[in-house]
C-alpha positions in Angstrom: -109.1 -126.2 132.5 -108.2 -129.5 134.1 -104.5 -130.5 133.5 -104.6 -133.3 136.1 -102.5 -136.2 135.0 -100.8 -134.5 132.1 -97.0 -134.3 132.3 -94.0 -133.1 130.4 -90.8 -135.2 130.5 -87.4 -133.6 130.1 -85.6 -134.9 127.0 -88.9 -136.2 125.3 -91.0 -134.1 123.0 -94.7 -133.7 123.5 -96.9 -134.3 126.5 -97.9 -137.5 128.2 -100.9 -138.7 130.2 -100.5 -140.8 133.4 -102.4 -144.0 132.8 -101.6 -145.9 136.1 -99.3 -145.7 139.0 -98.0 -148.2 141.5 -95.2 -148.2 144.0 -92.6 -149.2 141.4 -93.4 -147.4 138.2 -95.8 -145.1 136.3 -97.3 -146.0 133.0 -97.7 -143.1 130.6 -99.2 -142.6 127.2 -98.0 -140.1 124.6 -100.7 -137.6 123.6 -99.0 -137.4 120.1 -99.0 -141.0 119.1 -100.8 -142.9 121.8 -97.8 -145.2 122.6 -97.5 -146.4 126.2 -94.4 -146.8 128.1 -93.1 -146.9 131.7 -91.7 -143.8 133.3 -88.3 -144.5 134.8 -87.4 -143.0 138.1 -84.4 -141.2 136.5 -86.7 -139.2 134.2 -87.4 -135.6 135.2 -91.1 -135.1 134.8 -93.4 -132.1 135.7 -97.1 -132.1 136.1 -98.6 -129.3 134.0 -101.0 -128.4 136.8 -98.0 -127.4 138.9 -96.3 -125.2 136.3 -96.8 -121.4 136.4 -95.7 -118.4 134.4 -94.0 -115.5 136.2 -95.7 -112.1 136.1 -94.5 -108.9 137.7 -97.1 -109.4 140.5 -97.2 -113.2 141.1 -97.2 -116.5 139.2 -100.1 -117.5 137.0 -101.0 -121.1 136.7 -100.6 -122.7 133.3 -104.3 -123.6 133.2 -105.1 -119.9 133.4 -102.7 -119.2 130.5 -104.3 -122.0 128.4 -107.8 -120.6 129.2 -106.6 -117.1 128.0 -105.3 -118.7 124.7 -108.6 -120.6 124.3 -110.6 -117.5 124.8 -108.5 -115.6 122.3 -108.6 -118.4 119.7 -112.2 -119.5 120.3 -110.8 -122.8 121.5 -109.0 -123.4 118.2 -105.3 -123.8 117.6 -103.0 -120.9 118.4 -100.1 -119.7 116.3 -97.3 -122.2 115.5 -94.6 -122.6 118.2 -92.1 -122.4 115.3 -93.1 -118.8 114.5 -90.4 -116.1 114.7 -89.3 -115.1 118.2 -90.9 -111.6 117.8 -94.2 -113.1 116.7 -94.2 -115.4 119.7 -93.4 -112.6 122.1 -96.1 -110.3 120.6 -98.7 -113.1 120.8 -97.8 -114.0 124.4 -98.0 -110.3 125.4 -101.7 -110.4 124.3 -102.3 -113.5 126.4 -100.3 -112.5 129.5 -99.9 -108.7 129.4 -97.7 -108.5 132.5 -95.5 -111.5 132.2 -92.0 -111.1 133.6 -89.9 -110.7 130.5 -86.6 -111.2 132.5 -87.7 -114.6 133.8 -89.9 -115.9 131.0 -87.8 -116.8 128.0 -88.8 -117.3 124.4 -88.2 -121.0 124.8 -90.8 -121.0 127.6 -93.3 -119.2 125.4 -92.6 -121.8 122.6 -93.3 -124.7 125.1 -96.5 -123.1 126.3 -97.8 -122.6 122.8 -96.7 -126.0 121.7 -98.4 -127.7 124.7 -101.6 -125.7 124.1 -101.7 -126.9 120.5 -101.1 -130.5 121.6 -103.9 -130.4 124.1 -106.1 -128.8 121.5 -105.3 -131.5 118.9 -106.3 -134.1 121.5 -109.7 -132.5 122.3 -108.6 -131.4 125.8 -109.3 -127.7 125.1 -113.1 -127.2 125.4 -115.1 -124.2 124.6 -116.1 -122.2 127.7 -119.8 -122.3 128.5 -121.4 -118.9 128.6 -122.5 -117.9 132.1 -126.0 -116.3 132.3 
């Protein structure tokens, strides 16, 4: 799954797509409502392609987690990120069996599921082609 150019901005809900960059600013577009704005240098933003989930062995890239959810859900939406904490934890254990429960919090699981559903709503989750 290609997460290139998709970012999360601290303090803002949802995900954003980088539209253009120059030396002074970055223009972003909300995946939720399509509104464009400039990203200020004082905003804390993270590229989704650089985020990983801790496991007991190593760190799994977010794209791999999203692929696992897509496989489980046949590229459809996953459970709601507002489900109970126990439902979210049980669901996430099916996706990443060996995630580090001391370092991955329920709030992290909520974000991952919410982000997956936003990407799915925007047609960025594609069905995997069968390999022959």
